[in-house]
ROZASE-284867 format. One record per residue: x, y, z of N, C-alpha, C in turn. Coordinates in steps of 0.001 Angstrom, whole numbers, plus 500000, padded with zeros to 6 digits. Layout:
BEGIN
XYZXYZXYZ...
***
This chain:
BEGIN
528767534907551662528383533984550612528395534722549282529210534272548346529342534944547062528433534309546023528176535076544988527357534551543883525890534853544113525112534583543118523678534836543156522947533512543174522041533363544074521276532114544163520317531996542972520308530792542348519446530544541179518017530258541653517018530887541058515638530609541451515246529193541042514527528507541888514162527112541659512782526962541021511854527835541411510487527642540948510342527739539437510913528785538771510756528820537313511338527591536625512510527123537131513130525953536514512223524737536641511661524562537842510750523435538032509504523586537168509049524843537019507875525056536172508133524690534724509326525083534237509660524740532853509798523242532680510368522563533681510474521114533591509094520471533536508154521030534296506801520493534261506135520709532914506388521906532317505817522162530993506399521231529946507672520902530090508317520031529101507738518630529122507137518244530257506576516894530356505167516796529786504579517925529363503232517888528793503311517284527390502499516302527075502550515678525738502253516683524636502886516528523449502615517447522332501150517489521938500483516340522003499069516313521624498243517209522549498580517232523867497851518065524812498102519545524538499356519864524138499632521239523726498731521632522559498619520751521574497804521054520406496353521269520755495813520414521641494409520557522045494200521864522802495119522181523714494983523409524497495049524651523630496042524706522736496157525862521847494953525946520908494456524790520501493284524774519622492072525374520299491860525035521575490729525603522315490877527105522484492121527565522700492338528995522864492134529767521568492537529161520449492478529867519166491206529585518374490318528738518902489087528415518164488252529645517822488036530587518756487254531800518382487910532582517255489252532726517295489954533457516242489816532753514899489964531447514893489832530686513646488415530809513096487426530753513991486039530891513552485782532230512880486367533310513407486194534634512796486890534702511437488089534133511345488852534178510099488157533417508976487484532332509316486826531515508297485730532288507579485190533337508209484090534088507618484509534897506399485803535157506228486286535917505081487097535020504158487204535394502895487907534567501905489396534462502236490040535607502514491465535568502841491701534917504203490737535139505081490898534575506417490896533065506438490248532445505434490219530982505407491628530415505288492437531048504441493807530545504275494633530755505546494414531857506229495105532068507514494641531024508527493329530724508522492802529705509442493403528341509138493544528026507856494158526740507483495595526684507965496317527826507844497694527859508336497777527649509831496874528289510576496864528114512027496535526677512415495562526084511705495233524691511986496401523772511689497129524095510619498317523291510313499368523385511404499558524592511958500510524757513054500072523979514289498755523951514525498252523209515677498374521703515464498225521281514207498271519842513934499683519292513982500692520172513838502071519681513792502486518956515065502227519520516291502579518750517505501844517419517595500582517391517148499850516123517171500476515110516229500934515563515055501607514658514126502895514112514731503626514965515435504852514503516098504538513403517101503468513616517866503100512640518888502631511329518261501888511412517151501305510224516541502220509559515523503385510146515253504241509625514196504724508204514471504750507811515744505166506436516048504138505416515536502922505889515287501877504996514760501552505340513300502537505837512581502320506313511215501633505280510339502191504086510275501684503076509344500299502608509764500105502415511062498800501976511545497713503002511218498055504309511346497070505351511079496715505390509592497718505274508724497450505282507280496604504080506897496933502906507436496151501711507124494717501848507637494562502337508853493222502507509424492399503486508585493020504587508183492282505579507390491878505020506036492709504166505444492359503601504139491187502635504234491026501986505374489963501001505544488677501592506105488799502567507007487630502983507783487319504478507755488119505288507076487892506747507081487554507198505666486297507553505382485895507930504024486053509418503716486647510199504612486747511648504410487647511966503215487252512974502438488013513400501268488100514916501226489086515413500484489222516843500207489011517068498725488172518005498384487876518275496981489051518982496314489317518610495069490356519255494277489757520114493166488433520263493184487780520991492127487511520160490893487788518865490970487538517951489860486886516698490426486795515660489612486204514405490058487239513489490702488382514026491061489463513235491644489820513797493016489093513419494080489343513986495408490586513381496065491064514069497076492185513580497876491623512828499070491927511555499174491413510733500265492294510911501501491763510502502646492466510717503918493812510008503943493878508773503420495139508021503463496210508695502615495819509304501487496787510016500648497313511254501360496412512001501992496815513197502729497730512838503898497376511796504631498198511390505779499559510873505341499623510193504204500926509741503696501817510934503406501241511981502805502028513173502538502482513876503804501596513991504788501948514680506034503002513913506826502742512631507057503702511835507819504999511632507036504873511532505714506078511385504907506956512607504972506337513808504915507119515027505037507797515139506391507076514772507448507655514794508789508817513829508903508669512642508305509748511645508357510974512114507588510770512766506442511895513272505665512632514373506434511889515201507174512547516214508013513394515556509093512880514493509668513655513789510697514896513137510113514798512682508874515985512117508233517094513157508125516688514404507895517671515469507713518205515976509051517306516243509998517715516925511223518026515968512375517389514812512410517636513876513494518488512690513054518849512667511770519719511625511226519182510216511462517900510067511209517332508724511272517867507891510118517810506592510273518355505701509269517394505529508105517941505608506898517165505331505693516997503823505569515781503334505293515601501885505177516426501314504023517230500310504329518108499720503326517578498346502922517449498159501626516993496887501076517258496912499582517416495750498948517654495732497501516537496394496704515294496361497219514178496937496475514134498456496552514863499063497487514789500510497678515482501257496545516606500735496061517392501432495031516593501613493735516045500537493137515263500750491909514005501583492135513444501515493331512245502300493605512564503787493628513714504144494208514133505547494190514385506000492756514988505123491947515188505446490539513886505634489798512878504812490122511576504943489482510936506276489833511054506710491070510511508012491468511210509135490698512544509033490566513285510063489841512864510099488377512680508928487769512257508874486368510847509426486209509974509221487189508624509770487122508650511290487056509527511900487860509660513364487832510241513817486500511284513100486049511902513460484770510901513341483627510128512256483628509181512033482535508083513100482518507750513643483693506729514690483750507165515901482928508417516332483107508912517494482362509378517104480958509923515909480817510372515429479514509204515372478532508045514911479015506887514796478137506414516159477649506658517209478444506285518553478018507304519107477023508570518789477225509613519261476304509435518624474921509147517294474901508988516568473647507516516378473309506696517346473687505267517293473416505003517428471927504019516666471456503586516768470068503045518177469824503381518804468698502904520187468441501391520325468450500668519241468181499209519306468184498624519339469587499414518982470599498941518966471984499115520360472578498079520957473162498239522283473780499245522227474933499980523313475176500943523329476294500259523064477637500875522207478413500395521840479751498934521422479721498601520649478697497234520147478547496946519131479656495824519260480344495408518370481432496469518315482533497092519454482824498210519452483767497781519064485180496526519352485565496094519010486920496047517497487110495493516796486123495468515338486212496878514765486167497747515379485376499130514899485297499868515121486612499604516257487255500198516495488578499683515479489592498381515164489507497835514144490401498479512786490174498693512433488895499365511171488605500786511144489126501499512264488985502862512338489518502855512230491034501895512907491678501827512833493137501622511417493629500755510662492968500511509272493375501753508423493143502477508682492039503699507925491758504796508197492780504741509349493426505737509667494456505273509241495847504000509402496148503505509085497483503346507585497697503106506820496642502996505363496808504307504761497295505458505036496639506724504549497205507025505123498583506571506369498831506792506953500160506079506136501229504893505599500915504194504733501867505020503487502167505684502944501152506567501785501384507688502156502345508316503302502111509426503697502969508970503987504394507805504579504538507284504814505883507076503494506623506521502505505924506328501198506560507660500551506888508611500632505962509923500025506196510660500685507358510435501984507554511152502708508613510483502580509969509155502481510015508443502522511292508068501151511837508019500134511003507691498796511488508974498126511979509070497923513270510296497388513867510148495950514342508895495444514412508678494102514958507481493469514248507494492138514073506353491469513426505011491738514099505014492078515380503745492364516063503030493542515424503802494534514921503181495671514261502516495259512954503162494366512205502562493845510976501306493054511320501354492356512438500186491604512902498991492527513126499240493734513644498153494691513862497550495151512536498391495339511529497890495740510218496978494669509635497406493409509745496588492310509248495304492203510062495393492460511369494196492435512208493153493432511741493599494630511303492646495612510760491951495052509528492702494350508685492105493761507491491063492718507854491371491893508846490422490861509242489158491460509852489307492544510609488130493226511158487286493802510030487949494446509066487215494982507916486540493859507134487228492709507022486628491569506338485400491045507060485433491025508398484269490581509168483089491531508973483366492859508993482296493823508753481735493681507336482638493445506382482179493239505015481332491992504868481689490922505587480902489691505536479497489918506096479391490735507146478070491065507697477241491802506657477862492717505920477145493434504872476687492492503766477539491518503422477174490562502372475951489757502802475938489299504044474801488538504546473543489394504611473709490675504972472554491565505073472028491969503703472873491909502685472456492287501345472333493773501124472893494573502006472846496027501861473991496655502640474216497931502400475325498638503042474959499007504475475653498401505410475450498706506823476538499629507368477707499600506736478853500383507210479364501225506042478776502393505813479158503202504649480599503692504688481219503687505854482601504133505967483589503064505511483145501823505357484035500695505106484519500692503659485803500445503460486392500372502123486850498939501852486163498272500941486547496912500541486721496848499022487183497947498421487363497999496983488705497452496552488917497503495235490204497099494689490553495669495012491772495469495498492289494138495793492097493760497260491075494294497894490817493956499290490634492456499474489813491842498622489535490410498782490795489578498609491711490008497753492951489249497562493803489253498833493998490433499415494781490508500646494070489797501792492744489890501820491979489212502869492151487701502781492031487138501579492184485694501418493618485254501680494582486046501257495975485659501441496334485564502919496061486635503678496396486621505102495412485770505900494125485795505522493156484973506239493466483494506128493807483027504921494184481622504737495461481295505478496443482214505429497699481980506132497484481847507634496659482710508204496370482605509634495609481320509939494742480921509023493916479740509250494748478462509272495747478361508411496497477103508289497836477116509017498316478280509435499624478341510081499557478627511575498587479408512012498595479865513396497651479040514249498089478623515425497165477966516361496210478983516947494935478624517067493922479530517602492776478709518158491961479293519030490803478561519557489878478099518436489148477025518705488274476434517679487218477426517208486638478217518145485592479162517753486139480252516845487387480671517104487987481699516265488329481136514884488824479905514855489128479267513571487843479076512751486764478689513436485486478521512750484977479852512205485091480910513003484638482222512556485453482732511370486782482538511408487627482968510301487299482190509029487108480881509177486749480071508017485392480464507447484433480771508329483114481189507870483191482516507124483988483447507635484142484740506966484741484564505575485785483751505457486386483502504146485406482803503216484577481917503771483573481252502950482549482230502391482112483195503220481154484208502761481765485057501651483009485465501857483679486257500833483940485425499576484229484130499748484414483267498592483165483181497741482004483034498403480744483026497658480521484368496968480865485454497651480612486789497112481418487060495842482692486678495823483526486979494657483306485981493523482803484771493847482631483753492815481223483703492231480216484168492967478843484085492465478349485462491992478095486425492893477683487741492376478786488437491565480048488166491910481144488865491237481849488049490176481181487026489622481825486137488674482273486861487403481597487955487031481954488661485806483244489461485942483674489734487183484890490512487418486038489535487688486771489180486629487816488159486744488910488590487711489340489843487627490408490296488523489925490441489954488610490237490180488096490266491543488163488921492229488209487807491429488248486488492066489462485647491673490076485912490517491225485088490126492465485358490979492868486632491229494011486879492137493816486316493539492614486422494173492449485763495475492648484253495420492198483613494335492407482167494201493893481861494094494609482644493296496057482441493158496752482609494503496403483679495231497028483927496534496737482789497511495493482296497513495126481198498412495890479927498080495993479602496800496723478393496395498201478486496752498785479658496602500206479822496959500405479604498453499530480175499284499650479997500738499497478523501108498531477835500502498339476410500799499525475582500322500127475956499209501324475251498728502457475372499733502605476570500340503660476758501343503391475940502602502114475720502912501768474976504121501819473473503914501201472992502838501109471552502628500728471280501180501439470352500560501092469971499192499725469285499151499348468602500201498039467946500244496907468972500279497075469996501127496053471043501173495926471744499824497068471973499180497040472584497855496267471710496871496537470398496893495847469484495972494355469432496268493975469426497567492553469410497919491840470661497427492473471816497599491857473054497138491760473078495616492808472607494938492768472573493479491643471664492983491466470511493632490388469592493251489030470238493524488891470909494678487627471567495016487278472645493996488279473438493592488027474463492580487663473849491240488308472725490909487977472052489654486541471538489673486114470982490810484730470496490931483744471646490786484039472778491449483174473952491329483092474411489879484246474374489193484256474777487797483419473873486912483439472560487194482642471617486405481150471796486682480796471940487968479383472076488340478782473354487762479539474435487822479036475722487349479670476107486011479896475114485168480574475382483908479758476304483005478439476171483016477601477012482164477751478489482473477451478925483722477653480346484068479104480789483917480045479880484266481461480237484177481855480496482729481386479638481832481718479809480420481148481114479878479907481424480278479286482648479768480009483891480274480163483989481595480717485212482169482204485375481909482960484287481969484416484393481847484844484422480389484258483564479568484729483440478194483895484275477220482581484063477192481753484757476212481599486245476537481079486530477747480792487920478109482067488754478169483085488275478913484314489057479059485064489183477745484981488162476901485679488265475620485030489321474741483699489381474776482991490343473940483131491772474459483042491929475785483037493277476360484417493758476775485348492818477016486647493228477543487813492636476775487676491394476341488806490738475703489246491426474429488322491619473493488690492266472242489012493733472447488246494407473321488511495826473542489860496044474207490281495134475061491596495283475676492701495155474628492556494220473716493543494092472651493584495364471814492423495925471528492371497187470793492990498319471608492732498314472919493286499360473782494803499272473826495345498061473883496804497908473894497411498361472571496747498003471472497246498442470166497186499957470049496095500569470530495952502011470492497020502678471354497264502120472499498266502690473388499659502606472769499928501530472066501249501365471443501483502421470368500433502884469715500578503932468718501162505200469330500844505454470585501381506624471280502720506301471929502794505147472600503980504820473384505215504643472515505081504107471329506242503835470478506977505106470065506278506248470153506907507526469839507572508159471056507402507543472227507947508104473474508542506971474312509440506211473721509936505006474382510926505307475501511636506398475453512691506636476435512116506928477819511339507995477956510761508378479248509235508399479220508621507897478165507177507807478116506500509147477898505201509150478088504393510366477920504188511112479228504852510687480296504705511335481585503525510785482374503467511046483671502343510570484492501005511029483926500140510074483642498817510330483056498908511084481743500056511013481085500288511839479902499647511335478636499494510010478509498968509534477222497492509878477041496803510278478106495405510704477956495301511956477090496306512833477152496285514038476317496340513677474838497115512645474497497197512203473104495897511522472680495316510743473579494043510105473267492972511146472935492862512170473798491794513153473643492029514068472444493273514123471968493578514966470817493402514236469496493869512981469437493913512280468153492756511302467941492321510617468969491188509696468811490310509719470063489625510841470303488812510972471523487654509987471575487142509565470406486015508629470401486459507175470547487759506916470443488272505553470532489274505395471668489338506370472547490298506313473652489828505332474718490725504424475113490414503439476149491625503281477058491377503089478346492459502835479287493105501483478975494364501320479356495084500087479036494551498887479814494000499107481020493555498017481888494669496993482087495890497496482172497053496655482430498101497546483072498418497286484320499311498162485054500725498172484504501161497053483922502500496990483334502594497903482111501607497792481196501595498660480027501398500115480429500659500333481492500433501685481990501749502329482429502565501587483157503865502099483595504758502364482390504741501456481411505537501645480201505107502898479455503811503108479321503313504271478583503651505573479292503669505570480598503881506813481342505350507125481583506178506110481796507584506356482158508580505774481171508105505137480109509010504638479086509764503387479496510720503031478650511505501816478894512356501941480157512860503133480434513702503314481627512870503137482886511716503779482949510857503623484116510341502209484250509985501576483129509503500199483170510586499259483662511821499456483205512922498610483662513155498732485155513106499959485678513291500159487117512129499569487909510915499686487366509746499140488055509820497615488131510200496962487032510343495507487046511494495081487946512557495865487983513682495589488887513203495649490329512401496657490645511842496775491995510995495555492356510106495123491448509253493964491723510090492702491914511133492530491080511984491344491205512758491367492529513305492529492898514053492633494161513135492405495348511899492937495281510948492745496369510547491276496489510301490622495346509961489201495373511083488357495950512315488668495571513459487933496108513590488132497613513328489363498070513398489650499507512350488847500277511116488810499754510042488083500438510346486585500468510837486046499357511172484620499323512307484304500283513278485218500400514386485018501334513873484996502774512937485890503093512375485900504451511661484590504726510935484073503737510242482802503938511231481676504229512353481647503578513375480623503841513898480732505270513914481957505803514406482139507160513381481733508213512105481975507945511099481817509000510295480532508885510442479739507830509558478592507647509735477524508713510835477585509458511031476622510543510972477292511908510436478531511978510378479246513264508951479261513788508572480341514450507281480392515129506134480540514136504929480209514609503741480214513748503375481621513292503559482612514167503197483980513811503996484460512610505315484244512645506164484692511545505811483976510253505577482675510319505249481928509103503927482382508504502941482668509349501652483125508843501784484471508140502515485396508758502667486718508160503416486657506837504524485927506810505338485878505590504626485084504500503947484005504870503178483261503868502091484138503259501449484984504082500463485920503557501082486919502599502303487375502894502992488283501991503341487597500672503821486360500750504171485622499527502929485442498650501826484978499256500598484788498488500048486087497944500077487146498768499537488424498347500291489022497180501617488969497207502372489570496125502359488717494864502189487424495001501977486605493811500654486973493151499600487113493956498318487536493421498374488943492847499171489829493458499292491200492968499909491235491578500936490411491353501560490360490028500557489924488963499684488997489328498650488545488393497613489644488183497191490282489267496146491304489181496589492493488341497856492859488403498347493975487607498204493692486115498373492448485722498200492095484323496747492041483898495838491825484856494412491728484541493701493074484572494368494093485048493751495410485018493547496053486368493837495347487462493778495999488766495082496727489014495047497628489982496092498642490035496961498536491281498268498657491035499258498855492081499602500340492139499521501004490974499633502456490868498327502970490256497519503711490987496227504152490443496409505133489293495510505060488313495567505929487150494487506998487293494820508295487111493856509363487377492591509313486527492628508629485366491468508660484488490596507422484604490913506513485461490036505360485684489419505462487074490178505034488107489635505146489453490022506460490115490699507370489399491180508660489893492208508442491007492784509544491497493777509403492558493141508948493864491800508991493936491123508439495113491332506938495222491725506300494108492044504879494154493227504560495038493981505601495421495086505394496367494593504750497644493313504935497953492775504402499205492874502879499252492863502205498093493010500750498115494272500252497416495005501120496707496299500684496189497401500807497238497184501662498260498214501859499280498487500583500064497516499637500099497728498405500849498938497643500322499048497536499009500179496814498445501509497454498805501563498777498816502810499473499141503156499338500627502129499388501480502396499222502911502903497811503197502290496809502592502742495445502826504115495193502191504422495917501105505780495833500552506791496398501552506445497533502175507312498080503213507414497165504417506313496478504746506350495513505843507318494368505527507363493956504261508310492907503877509750493378504042510014494621503651511361495171503831511715495237505314510766495686506142511013495782507583511243494414508203510444493416507807510618492074508358511926491458507886512339491771506664513639491299506210514766491857507056514686493139507395515696493749508249515673493128509642514470492892510164514337492335511510514939490930511589514582490067510654515067488685510721516529488574510299516997489478509473518417489488509142519233489856510376518762490857511119519436491240512361519360490115513391518204489459513477518045488360514429518974487208514102519134486891512830520034485810512423521485486149512754521851487421512560523213487829512905523466487706514404522477488083515214522626487961516662522766486504517080521944485632516492522029484212516820523377483624516383523837484063515208525138483578514724526263484037515644526200485297516109527227485816517005527191485084518343525978484832518864525866484108520132526396482683519995526121482031518867526618480669518650528138480655518560528711481653517898530178481705517797530825481922519157530173482746520009530710482949521355530646481658522173529532480887522007529428479622522730530515478634522282530750478584521000531793477669520501533171478065521015533418479380521059534712479831521574534847479475523050533758479672523824533813479320525242534036477834525463533383476998524651533579475553524765535008475152524430535598475777523443536996475470523097537952475853524229537674477031524819538538477470525927538409476546527121537194476060527416537012475133528532537693473801528255537568473332527016538205472034526688539711472097526712540269473314526420541725473453526440542257473840527801541323474076528757541742474413530117542036475895530298541649476724529314541907478156529431540829478843530243541081480107530524540120480926531269539749482146530440
***
């Protein structure tokens, strides 16, 4: 017998090791290296080595969990309050950190595993906006006013640039990882659970769940998807009653205690009316009449808080803030003052009169100039057209698809209004800080969900069209007697 017999046991052993999940590898190595990491943490230099080792251990876990990328980011934004200090008043929230980690992993896979880049009309202008954000960061330093110190407030400007890059990255992650409407359904389910917990807190009159995040435009997305599920999807009576009760509690909360915050209740009303319009003109008319009656009954408080109080404290100051901002922006129309850049001019020339724009559109114009603003508006228009196209495709299909897409239509209509009123689609480092990413990321994830659903239903329509053409060809062959 010639040749050498190959050993079987090592080969079988290696095959068994290959079947161990990456997450289990990470846990096992972590337990083995825990004493070493604990010793390293005791010294200043050792801390950085310990962080590196932890990063190496976390990499297999990230690989294993990457299939749930969007769900994890959404969950962390709603229920995980952990932050990392940056040495300033602008911490890094868990959802921002996870977007960077999963985004970097996804970009590596694009290069080495040749995964498909999400294709949609909204992707092109968004990529251009990211490129202009980077250009404006350095452009603003090159064309800096001589009175501004070099790299003044550079940490805040870097934070603003990071948010401008990671927000679109969240959209791309959602567009790449969401393959079926059921996944979008899970994201909305997290919102409804958070809304139920928030309603319990409202009834209790105190904070029962300190980890819960219901800031920013939470109520708008809750009303948009909650109303869509209520009027489009069949569900048991007890569940429909519970959903309606939750929306009623939140409606009282934003209209009575929160009446002074216009961008807290007006965008949810807009989103709700849009969803009802898509479902039934009668429901839309009933809701409009109900809101009109509420406005008449509570006209006194409404007039004070909306017209008198807001005009005195916000209306005139916003006009002054826009005029003040234009004094800076008009000198930097091409690429703007860079991410968070106009704050340096405020603090140098009129520190006692510096005010935020409280308008996301003007904010984008001031930071990225006419070129960045044009690309941003192009992105919003392309995204709106995509969502409307999906609605035309699904309005005669199943209830689940109609509820999800109607919620997207209502939510993005409300988002366009909220951006003009001062709520944020791109957080500004000097108002809510980059920690505001925790509630601005919702809009970007749902934008990516719209891109993913557009791809899904476009592919489904092509398959149905191909199947119909094959049936017609078969019928013609049968009628002609062919085989």
